[in-house]
Steps between C-alpha positions, in 0.01 A plus 500: 500500500734215596787571733844547350811359664785747516849467646743753644872419494708625791869533417837609633653634182869582501758662275517220239212530250548147367466342844204723579321394183579134569324538836207687345456242225506208745235666717278594205514142371405369844212750529367409156523133597289588803225631275568876501373687194676822599844499664659822627857559613626783725659836430848490339468128429809498281744715700536642851809722489560814708835594344430734207811407301429127527132561426561677170770256395245219539183660362375421152237666283157331503546344156846371592437370851525123531261489795226672302540247219490209745177618660331547164601149394388357833154658479460353152622155601281481812200672338450736794520873573834593654551836670861599551423714804781718382824474310791742534574600141702758310287802412525748217623806694812354660312383807342164573129417503320295762258322268213259561438275197196279432543208260199310367459126435624555145824652629416848374555804719148619583611821666765655719493750784786720621495581872362850544593584859871489579620379840688813614494479880706522817355231725728566798790312656709607202283322240462736203362413157499714184343290225462795264879541483528184291144433381272710279139513625209396284200720429227263377253286695437158345222240494506172309299179471656203681352164602154621401498820705608861476831547678649833610878526525695683771840452666606520866516867612197575282293340779530819706317704233134408528386708202677266259307200636170684486566594138579140408188369672279767343639396160383144565786317674368235741848393612809717544856372523755640746831320437740631759841508665387667825770583754476322833418812709223618267379146437459427868319829560291549187493209251181322605303810596576674169403196294174455692421872474541501122276192476228651720505841332464356152312174557782319319715194545856601585769261381837576659799274423809609692874476530612369840813452709857625484615548142846468348540879487420531872142618457246355743140458389182408683346214300148408622346471153126549538163472328229729637133470408276791395343513848844547656542144624840332465440199276855373525846598622848351507575592859879509455773643277614174338442423130171324436172492311163629622185369331152649515166446327331826406169586339453834326134497607615549860645837404179604326300390805722701737455809283123461510499469878723807546475711181796724587620510139172660399472729801795729441427871482694797370593758762691825540774601743662477735 
């Protein structure tokens, strides 16, 4: 199987959705011009806003959001797969949803995935996050075809829950996306090791486009967008927190080869206890 060129867009999204989507569109166009057949943006591509009042005043429903419409049109125009790593959108229960959306070369929405694991943590040094206060968690794992391969969708904090990645790989995903807005403390400590662990455990490519830098709402994110191969090797990284594009050439056969060498997906056993 021929290698497929993919591109990860690293962003510094702020509190103005229009400006954020302008930046995303410019980067996606550049990546497509560079030969990428699949382009993925980071978590909360369209809006990074900590203030709940401002967040809900800005949010739109998926079928009303201008950024969603722009990405669909862009995928159709460029004839590529475009993954909105996630979009902050108005949900149906009064809360928001953190939603990954995959658009095909015809502009149609192939599938969407709502982040399952909410970032409810107290990191230390006064940094506390309670994502579930404003966002409703998803409950469905998702795989779709993109750029000729089976792609599993996850978002950011999901990366700490290995069972989700195993389930996606066992269902046939050879690449798994991890769009993120990792905090600086957790990014410095855990970002690379978690991505490499999920790749090694599942024999999958891990595609992780990230937010980076100091955002308009004061949030500080780690950046370091990364592509990890199914043997755990880092195939590419943007070693900074500035906006940029990371390209990589990946071959689904490499994932199948890694799984033959270490058949961990087939070797699981049921057990009792503790």
